[in-house]
C-alpha positions, 0 to 999 in steps of 0.5 A: 211072065205067066208062071205056071201053078203045080199040080199036087203030085208035081209038089209031091215029086219036088218034094221027093227029090228034095228029100233024096238030094238031102244027106241022111239024118237021123230023125229026130224024136217027136216028143208029144206035148199036152196043152190042156184046155182046161188047168187042173186047178180049174177041174178041181174047183168045177168037180168041187162046185158040182158036188156042191150042186149035186149034194143041194139037188139031193138034199132038196130031192129028198126033202121034198119028194120024198119027205112031203116038205116044201123044197125052200125048206131044206135050207133052213136052219131049223129044218137041219138041227130038227134033223140032227135031233132025230139022229142024236136022239137016244131010244 
């Protein structure tokens, strides 16, 4: 026996009829459940990491482009000691 496939409109008619046959029910409240793809703790870690990268990149650009120094020298301790001496130098 071959079953006849129903069309979309026929499915809609059947669904509408079955809704009419059911007693009127109070519609249930729909609650929106938010699913976070990235957890909050991981977002905080990512933000701190991006801030650190930005600070390092800014120091490299500032020291090498504006200060005419070598980009790798910005990560040396002696460079920062010299900068602190310049800032704390009394006039």
